[in-house]
N, C-alpha and C positions, 0 to 999 in steps of 0.2 A: 554772521550773514545778514540777520535781520537789522542789526544796528547799522551795518553798512548801507543797506538798501534805504533804511530811514533817513540817514545822513544825506545820501544822494538825492532822495526825494525832496527833502527840504532845501537842499542847494538848488535843485531845479526850480522850486517855487520861487525862491529869491531871485534867480536869474530870470525867471518869467516876469516877476514884478518889475526888475530893472529894465528889461527889454521892452516890455509893454509901456512903462512910463516914459522911456526914451523916445520910442516911436510916436507916442501920443503927443508929447511935448513938441517934437519935430514937426508933426502934422498941424498942431495948433500954432506954432510959430511961423511956418512957411505958407499954410493954407488958411488957417482960421478955423474956429470950431464949428462954423456953419457952412463951410465950403461943401459943394456937391459930392466931391470925391470922399472927404472925410466922413460925411453922413451915408454915403453908400457903403463904406467899409463897415461902419458901425452897424448899419441896418441889416447887411447880408452876410457878414463874416464875424466881426467881433461880438455883436450882440447875441446871436443865436449859439455861438460856442460858449460864451460866458453863462448863458441861460441854461444850457444843458447841466453844466457844472453845479449852478445854484440849485437847479431843480432836484438833482441827485441828493444834495444835502438836506433840502426841505422834505424830500420823500421819506427820509428815515427818521425824522425828528420825533414824531409821535410813537411809532413803535419802539423807538430807543428809549424814550422817557418812560413809557408804560413798563416795558420789560425790566429795565435797570431799577426802577423805584420799586416794583413789586418784588423782584428777586432780593433787593436790599432789605426790605422789611421782612420778608419770609425767612431770609437767612439768618435772622436773630433767633429763630426757633420760637417755640411757644411764648408769647408775650408775657403769660402769666408766670412763667418760670425762667425769664431771662436772668434774674438775680441781680445782686449788687453790682457785680464786675460788669456785666452787659450795660446795665442802666447808667453806671458811671462813665463808661467808655462813650456811649452814645450821647450822653449829655455833654460830655467834654468836646466831642466832635462838633456838635451843633453850636455849642457856645463860642468855641474858638473860630469856626467858620462864619458865624454871624459877625463876630468881631472883626474878621478879616474883610468881610464884604462892606461893613460899615466904614472900615478904614480907607478901602479903595474908593468908595463914594465920596468920602470927605477930601480926599486928595484931588480927585478929578473935578469935584465941585468947587474947590478953592482955586486950583490952578487953571482950569478951563482950558486944556490945550486945543480943543476944537474951536474955540472962539477966535483963534488966529486967522480964521477965514472971514472975509468980508460978508456983510449981510446980503448984498445983492448976489453974491455967488451961492450963498445958502439958499436964497429964494429960487434961483435957477436950479440948483441942484433937486429941490423938492419938486419943482414943476417938471423937471426932465425924468426923474427916476421913480418918484413916489408912487404914482397910480393908486391902486387900491390899498397900499399900505397907510397912506395918510387918511384914507376913508375909514379904514378900520380903526385907526386911532382916534378920529373924531367920534366915531360910534361908541368906543370904549369909554371915551372922556365925558360923553354927553350927560351922564347922571353924576359926575363928580365922584368923590371918594368918601365913602362912609360905611355904614353897617352893611348895606347892599352889596358892597365889594366882597366882603367875606361870605356873605350868603351865597353869592354867585359862584364862589369857588366850589360849592356842592353842586356838581353837574347833574342836571336832569337826565342827560343822555350822553353817556361817555363817547358813543360813536359820533354823534353830532359835534361833540367837543373837539374830537380828533379831526374831523373834516374841516372844521371852521379854525383850526389852529389855536384853540383855547387850551393853552398848556397848563394853566392852574386847574382846570376841570380834569384833564387827564391824569395830572399828577396826584390829585385828591383820590380819584378812582383807583390809581395804582397803589396808593398808601392803604386805602380801605380794603382792596382786594388781597394785597400782600398780608395784612393783618388777619383777613378771614382765612387764608390758607394756613396760618399757624394755629387756628382754632378747630380745624377739622382733622380727623384721624390722618395720620402720616401716609398711610397706604392709599387713601383717596386724593391726597394733596400731591403725591409724588408724579403722577402723569402730567398734571398741569405744570409743576415746577420743571419737569423735564422738557416739556414743550416750551416754556418761557426761556429756559437756559439755551435751547436750540435757536429760538427767535433772537435772543441777545446776541449769540455767537454769529448768526447770519447777518444781523444788522451791522455788527462791528466789521464783518468782512465787506459789506457794502461801503462802509466808511473808508475802508482800504481802497476799494475801487475809485470811490469819488476822489480821494486824495491822489490817485495816480493821474487824475484828470486835472488836478489843481494846477500845475504849471502852465497848462495851455488855457484853462479857465481864468486864471489870474492875469495872464498876459492879455487876453481879450477884454477882461473886465476893466483892468487899470488903463487899458489903451482908450477904451470908451470914455472914461472919466477925464483923463489927462488930455485927450484930443480936444475935449470941450472946454476944459477950464485950465489947461497949462500947469503952472507950478501951485495953484491955489490950494490943492489938496495935499500936495506932498510935503510943504513946508511944515505943516502942523504934526506930521507923522513922527519926527524926531522928538517933539515935545511929549506926544502921547507915549513913546517907549520909555521915556525918562520918568513919567508919571508912574507907569506900571511898575517899572524896576525900583523906584523910590519907594512905592507903597509896599512892595514885597519885602524890601529891606527893612522898612520900618516896623512891618509886623513881625518879622523875624528877630530883630535886634532890640525892639522896645516891647511890643505887646507879649511876644512869647517869652522874652527874657524876665518880664515881670511875673508871668505865670510860673516860670521855673523857680524863680527866687522865692516867690511868695507862697505858692501852693505845693511846689515839689521840694523846696528847701535845698536846691543845689545851685551853685554859681553857675550863670550861663556859659562862662568860658570853659569850665570844666566839663559841662555837659556836651558842649560843641566838640571838644577835643576827643570825647569818647565815641561820638556818632559821626565824625567827619567823613569817614569812608562811605556811609550810607548816603549822605547828602551829596557827595561827589558823584557817587554812582547814579543817583536820581537825576542830577544835572546832565550827566553825559548820555543817559539813556532816554530821558524824557518819558520815563514810565514808572508809576508807582508799583506796578505789579511786578516788572522786572527787577526792581530794587527790593523786593521782599526778602529774599535769602540774605543779602547783605545787611538790611535792616534788622533781621532777627539776630544775626551774628553780633551786630553793634549793641543791641539792647541786651542780649544774654552775656556776652564776654566783655564788651566794653564798659557797660554800665552795671552789670551784675543783676539785672532784673530777672526774677524767676521765670523759667521757660513757660510755665503754665499761664503766666500772665502775658508775656511777650507773644506766645504762640496764639493766644485768643485775640488780643487787642490789635496787633499789627495787621493780620490779614483782613480784619474788619476795617481798620483804618485806611488800608490801601484802596478801598472802594468808598468809604464814607467821610473820611477826614480830608477835605480838599480845600485847605485854607487859601493856598496860592491860587487855585482855580476860581475861587469865589471873588478873590481880588481882581483878577484878570477879566472875568465876565462882567462884573459891576462897572469897572473902569471903562471897558470897551463899549458896552452898551450906552453909557452916558456920553462918552466921547463921540460916538457916531451920531447920537442926538444932537450934540452940539455942532457937529460938521453939517448935518442935514437941516439944521434950524428947527428941530422938534423941541418944543417946550414942554417940560414935565412938571406937574405939580408936586409938592412935597409928599402927598399920598402916593402919587404914581412912582416917585423914587423909592418910597418904602416898599412898594410892590417889586421893585427891581432888585432891592436888597434880598427880599424873600426868595425871588426867583433864582438869584445868584447862589443863595445857600443851598436851595433844593436841587437845582440842576447840577451844582457842583458835586453834591453827594451822589447824584445819579450819573456823573460823568464816568465814561470807561477809563481805567487806569493804563492807557496806551497812548502813544504819540498821536496828537490830533484829536483825542477822544471828546474834547469839550467843544470843538468847533460846530458840529450839528446843533448842539444844545444851545450855543451862543446864537446861531442863526435863528432859532426859535424865539429867544428872548428879544432880539433887536426888531424882529418883525412884529412882536407884540405890541412894542412901544411906538411902531410907526415908521421905522427905519427901513428903506428898501433894501432888498438883498444884495444889491450891488455894493452896498457899504462894507460887507465882509471882505471884498477884494482889497480894500485899502489896508487892512491889517494882516491878511494872510501872508504877505510876502516877508513880513518881519516876525511872523509867529514862532519861528524856530528858536531864537533866543529867549523870547518870552516863555515858550513852553518848557525849556530847560530850567528857567529860572523858577517858574511857578511850581514844577514838579519838585524841585529841591526844597521848596517851603512846604509843600504837601508832605513830604517825607520827614522833615523836621518836625512838623506838627504831629505826625503819627508817633513819632519817638517820644515826643513830650507827653502825649497822652498815655503811653505805656508807663512811663516814670510816674505820672500823676496817679493812675490807677493802682500801681504797685504800692506807692507810698500810702494812699488813702486806705488800702486793705492791711496796712501794717506789716507788708511782707518785705519791704525795702525802704531804704532811705540813703541819702548821700554818703554815709560812712560806709556803706557796702559796695561802693565803687571799687573795683579791683585796683590795688596799688600796683604800680609799676607799668601800666598801659601807656601813660604818657611818656614815662622814660623810654619804654621800648620804641615808641613812635619816633622820638627824637634821635635815638640811636640808629 
């Protein structure tokens, strides 16, 4: 039932995108972007409806970031006793997620799908929508990029950071708070952990509420954009999708294949044949968490990885190893900067990579779980919230694809840790699995 509802919701979002775009283009063609009737609809109908949806997303960014990051760190247990397996798993997660984010930024930086929009249209987009977002960007960029950038990550006041949208400050506080919880007696940490678990569940429930408004919010937001600019924003959308899908494929077929061959010692084709069921499940459900039982079965029975390794690494990976999500967030942030004419320095792009990695780790393993965090990233770099509407309508296919890459990365991590512990190698892959599948 949950899968059916999720599919219907994403179908409604796509329908909302198409309907809003069609009505907006029709209004732009027949009346013009500055016609009094078009402006009245945008001011009194489309604008308020879209803003309600956006505000629900932005409302939950900070509590979601704090709760998920804190629980993720605390979930490792006492950091002094995490041991080799935990250290290797977390190190692999972070290394491959960073590689994924860098791959995404390379693709979007070279192919520049957002540059298909004319410069005058970009200038008008920023003039129309940016508002205080561009002011925040100017303020953040005033001092350039250097040592102070890293110093400022250590927030003086986490509450103030949350109020001002300083995600790096909130993330740092969450990391330190989660680490501190592992260092105090378990009996004293448990009440706080229970509270954070409840907060995280409540915030995820609000994400569900916001996404139920998404079909109407997307219709309103995309109408507002297309009624002013016609086809100017829709044409680059196909290029954006191809860039995301291309980067995801490259990471899976090239980056992770090299890792599998060089560090795990298994032919990538053999590895994929044993974990295919989990990848297909991830693609169809768009949920790393929902795929966990299938992934465990694929690791233990398909690859022959010892249950004590698979049972530890895969649940951790379903929340921390988000290769596909990091690619998606990095590409989307830079694409929207290109669309809205926001120029980022090399240092600021490095910050986007770091943010894509950290927020990908903090993203909920449920459909649409990365959208609120993405909204926080794009706001940080000066892109107005309306930019999110451009990509929400096509997010279903991208969500399915990035979840498949997430789970593929989880399984590669499991094999890597098992081999590094000398508990498994490619010779222990059960014989006959492939023959059974062919039969």
